[in-house]
Each structure stands twice: as structure tokens, then as C-alpha cells.
C-alpha positions in Angstrom: 220.5 302.3 253.5 219.9 300.6 250.2 218.2 302.8 247.6 215.2 300.9 246.2 214.5 300.8 242.5 211.8 303.2 241.4 209.2 302.2 238.8 208.4 304.3 235.8 205.2 302.2 235.5 204.3 299.8 238.3 203.9 296.1 237.5 200.3 294.9 237.1 200.6 292.6 240.1 201.3 295.6 242.4 198.4 297.5 240.9 196.1 294.5 241.3 197.1 293.9 244.9 196.8 297.5 245.9 193.4 297.8 244.4 192.3 294.5 245.9 192.9 295.8 249.4 191.0 299.0 248.8 188.1 297.3 247.0 187.9 294.7 249.8 187.7 297.5 252.4 185.0 299.2 250.5 183.0 296.1 249.9 183.2 294.9 253.5 182.3 298.4 254.7 179.3 298.5 252.3 178.1 295.1 253.5 178.3 296.0 257.2 176.3 299.2 256.5 173.9 297.2 254.4 173.3 294.8 257.3 171.8 297.8 259.3 168.9 297.9 256.8 169.4 301.7 256.4 169.7 301.9 252.6 170.2 305.7 252.6 173.2 305.3 254.8 174.7 302.8 252.4 174.0 305.2 249.5 175.8 308.0 251.5 178.8 305.7 252.2 179.1 304.6 248.5 178.8 308.3 247.4 181.5 309.3 249.8 183.8 306.6 248.4 183.1 307.9 244.9 183.7 311.5 245.9 187.0 310.6 247.6 188.3 308.6 244.7 187.2 311.3 242.2 188.8 314.0 244.4 192.0 312.0 244.4 192.3 311.4 240.6 191.1 314.9 239.8 193.0 317.2 242.2 196.0 315.1 243.2 196.9 312.6 240.5 196.8 315.3 237.8 199.8 317.0 239.6 201.7 313.7 240.3 204.7 312.4 238.5 202.6 309.3 237.6 200.0 311.3 235.7 199.3 309.3 232.6 201.5 306.4 233.9 200.7 303.4 235.9 201.3 304.2 239.6 201.0 301.6 242.3 197.2 302.1 242.3 196.6 302.6 238.6 195.1 306.0 239.3 197.7 308.0 237.4 196.7 306.3 234.2 193.0 306.8 234.9 193.6 310.4 235.7 195.4 310.9 232.4 192.5 309.5 230.5 189.9 311.7 232.3 191.6 315.0 233.2 194.0 317.5 231.9 197.6 317.5 233.3 198.1 319.7 236.3 201.2 321.4 237.7 203.7 318.9 239.1 205.3 321.5 241.3 202.0 321.9 243.2 202.2 318.2 244.2 205.5 318.7 246.0 204.3 321.8 247.7 201.1 320.3 249.0 200.7 320.0 252.8 198.8 317.0 254.2 197.8 317.0 257.9 196.2 314.3 260.0 193.0 316.3 259.7 193.1 315.8 255.9 193.2 312.0 256.2 190.3 311.7 258.6 187.8 310.9 255.8 190.1 308.1 254.5 190.1 306.5 257.9 186.4 307.1 258.3 185.7 304.9 255.2 186.9 302.0 257.3 186.2 303.0 260.9 182.6 304.0 260.5 181.6 300.6 259.0 183.8 298.9 261.7 181.9 300.6 264.5 178.6 299.8 262.8 179.7 296.1 262.6 180.7 296.1 266.2 177.3 297.4 267.2 175.6 294.8 265.1 177.7 292.0 266.6 176.9 293.3 270.2 173.2 293.6 269.3 172.9 290.2 267.7 176.1 288.1 267.8 177.1 286.7 264.4 180.5 285.0 263.7 180.5 286.2 260.1 180.0 289.8 261.0 182.6 289.6 263.7 185.0 288.0 261.2 184.3 290.8 258.7 184.9 293.5 261.3 188.3 291.8 262.1 189.2 291.5 258.4 188.3 295.2 257.9 190.7 296.2 260.7 193.5 294.0 259.4 193.1 295.3 255.8 192.8 298.9 257.0 195.8 298.9 259.2 198.1 296.0 258.3 197.1 295.7 254.6 197.4 299.4 253.8 200.6 299.6 255.7 202.1 296.6 253.8 200.9 298.1 250.4 202.4 301.5 251.1 205.6 300.4 252.8 206.5 297.4 250.7 204.8 297.8 247.3 203.9 301.4 246.6 206.0 304.1 248.4 209.2 302.1 248.4 209.4 302.2 244.6 207.8 305.6 243.9 209.5 308.2 241.8 207.2 310.9 243.2 208.6 310.1 246.7 212.0 311.1 245.4 210.7 314.3 244.0 208.7 315.2 247.0 205.6 313.6 248.6 203.4 315.3 251.2 202.2 312.0 252.5 205.7 310.8 253.1 206.4 314.0 255.1 203.4 313.2 257.3 204.1 309.6 257.9 207.9 309.5 258.0 209.3 308.5 261.3 211.0 311.3 263.3 214.4 310.8 264.8 215.9 308.4 262.4 
């Protein structure tokens, strides 16, 4: 197995691409919820995105190797500007379970389910296309970002990453 080069600071193209996928998921999800006409639901959805992003940069990025540096998502740099450095040994000891990532999947799946209901109720090619794009970005897009752009070149992965422990394939 060839050891991949790790980045001290990720190139801007990777940061842009990684954030484009996330932002696209958020915007499509917000649009699908908006189409219900239930504005308070849209507000809750947007607040949850904000809370999840804040939780990440406040309580995870502060302990990461990339704190104050440009990680694949640019959040290490942002965390360094907003919060005090944490304890990097805590990052390696963190345990992540499938239960912990349910909110991350819900950010995509709840709007997708809403979109499917809207399409069934009143068929619309644009809504159907957006639901399909949402699924593709959520599963294939995120998988590509993490496997080919982010994790592959991550210094924190070498030091210990709880997400890698969760997602790594058993029986290699």
C-alpha cells in the first residue's frame, strides 16, 4: 500500500470542493423544506445546521491537529480564529458511534423524505431532480470528498481519528 502525502495545509481547491458539496446539500435541503410552506420548519432546519457546524468547530476542531491550519474543510482555520486551542490528545481518544452521526445524516435525509412526499403529492421534475441530486451529493459526493480529497491526505488520521475507526473496513 502506497502511503499518501499528508498536507500541513490543504490546497484551496480541496477546501472549495469540500465546502461546495456541503453547502449544496444544505441549500437543496433548505429549498425542499421551503417548498412545504412551513417556514418554522425551515428555520429549525437552518438552526440545526448552524448548531452542528458550531459544535464541530468549537468542540472538535479545537482539539484537532489542523486547529489554526487549513484542513480539507477550512474549519481548522476558522476554529483557530474563533476559539482557544483545546487538547489534541482528547481528539485521538474520542469515540464516535453510528448514533453520533445520525444528526449528520438527518440534515440530508429529512429534506429528501420531504422532497419525496412533495413529488408524490404533486409531481414536479425539478423537485425530483433535486431529491436525486441530494442523494448523490450525500452519499457519493461525501464519500468522494472523504476518501479521495480529505482523509487520504490528513495528518490527524495518522495521529488517530475517531471517524476513521468508525468507517474503516474490517477484515482488510
